[in-house]
C-alpha positions in Angstrom: 10.7 8.4 -4.1 12.2 5.8 -1.9 12.7 8.3 1.1 9.2 9.3 1.2 8.1 5.4 2.1 8.1 4.9 5.8 6.3 1.4 5.5 5.5 -1.6 3.1 3.0 -4.1 4.2 2.2 -7.0 1.5 -1.3 -8.4 1.5 -2.1 -11.7 -0.2 -5.6 -11.7 -2.1 -7.4 -12.4 0.7 -6.5 -9.9 2.5 -4.3 -11.0 5.2 -0.6 -9.1 5.9 2.4 -11.7 4.6 5.3 -9.4 5.0 6.0 -6.0 6.8 9.1 -3.5 6.7 9.5 -0.1 8.6 11.6 2.6 8.5 14.1 4.3 11.0 11.4 6.9 10.8 8.6 5.5 11.8 8.3 1.6 13.4 4.7 1.8 14.3 2.6 -0.4 11.9 -0.8 0.4 13.1 -1.6 1.8 9.9 -1.4 -1.9 8.6 -4.5 -2.4 10.3 -6.6 0.5 8.6 -5.5 -1.4 5.2 -6.4 -5.0 6.2 -10.1 -3.1 7.2 -10.0 -1.1 3.9 -9.3 -4.6 2.1 -11.9 -6.4 4.0 -14.5 -3.5 2.9 -13.6 -3.9 -0.3 -13.9 -7.2 -0.6 -17.3 -6.6 0.5 -18.4 -4.4 -1.6 -17.2 -5.9 -4.4 -19.2 -8.9 -4.0 -22.5 -7.0 -2.7 -22.5 -5.0 -5.4 -21.2 -7.1 -8.3 -18.5 -4.5 -8.9 -15.4 -5.6 -10.9 -12.0 -4.3 -10.8 -9.9 -2.4 -8.4 -6.5 -1.1 -9.1 -5.6 0.9 -5.8 -7.3 2.9 -3.1 -6.0 6.3 -0.9 -6.4 5.9 3.1 -5.8 9.6 4.2 -4.0 9.5 7.5 -3.2 12.6 10.1 0.4 13.6 8.3 0.4 10.5 5.8 -1.0 8.4 3.5 -1.3 4.5 2.9 -1.9 3.6 -0.9 -3.0 0.1 -1.8 -2.3 -1.3 -5.1 -3.1 -4.7 -6.4 -0.5 -5.9 -8.2 -0.7 -9.2 -10.3 0.1 -11.6 -7.4 -1.0 -9.6 -4.1 -1.6 -6.3 -2.6 1.1 -3.7 -1.9 0.4 -1.0 0.8 2.7 1.8 1.1 3.1 4.3 3.7 3.7 7.7 2.8 5.6 10.1 4.9 2.8 12.9 3.7 -0.4 13.8 2.2 -0.6 12.1 -1.6 -2.8 13.8 -3.1 -3.2 13.0 -7.8 -4.0 15.7 -9.4 -4.6 13.6 -12.7 -6.0 10.4 -13.3 -2.7 9.7 -15.3 -0.9 10.9 -12.4 -2.7 8.2 -9.8 -2.2 5.2 -12.9 1.9 6.0 -13.2 2.3 5.9 -9.6 -0.2 2.7 -9.2 2.3 1.5 -12.2 5.4 2.1 -10.4 3.9 0.2 -7.4 3.4 -2.7 -9.2 6.7 -2.7 -10.7 8.2 -2.4 -7.2 10.8 -5.5 -6.7 10.3 -6.9 -2.9 14.1 -7.7 -3.0 14.9 -4.4 -3.1 13.0 -3.6 0.3 15.2 -6.9 1.9 18.2 -5.3 0.7 17.8 -1.6 1.0 19.2 -0.1 4.3 16.0 2.1 4.7 13.5 -0.4 5.4 13.4 -3.2 8.1 11.9 -6.3 8.0 9.3 -7.0 11.0 
C-alpha cells in the first residue's frame, strides 16, 4: 500500500497544513491546496447545514486520488498514485481505519518519503 502513496499532508482541525511528505515519484505539493480548499468547504457546509460527523473525503484528480481521513488528532491526506475507487462502504471504512492507524514516525523513517 505504501508504494501507491505519492504524498502525505497532515492538517490540524482548523484545516491548516502542518507537515508534508513527498516522494521521488512526485515532488509536487499542488494537490495540498485542493485538500486545504476541500477542508474549508467541509467546515463551511458542516456549520451552515448543522451536519455532524465526517470520516473521509476523496478528491479525484486526473490520474490520482487525494483522500483525507479524520483521525482523533488531525486530518491525514494521502495522494494515491492511481484513481481510488471503493466497491463497498466496508472497503472504504477499512481503508479509513488503516489511515487512522498510520504512524507519522513511519513516514519520517521510511526512505520513500521526503519531508518538506
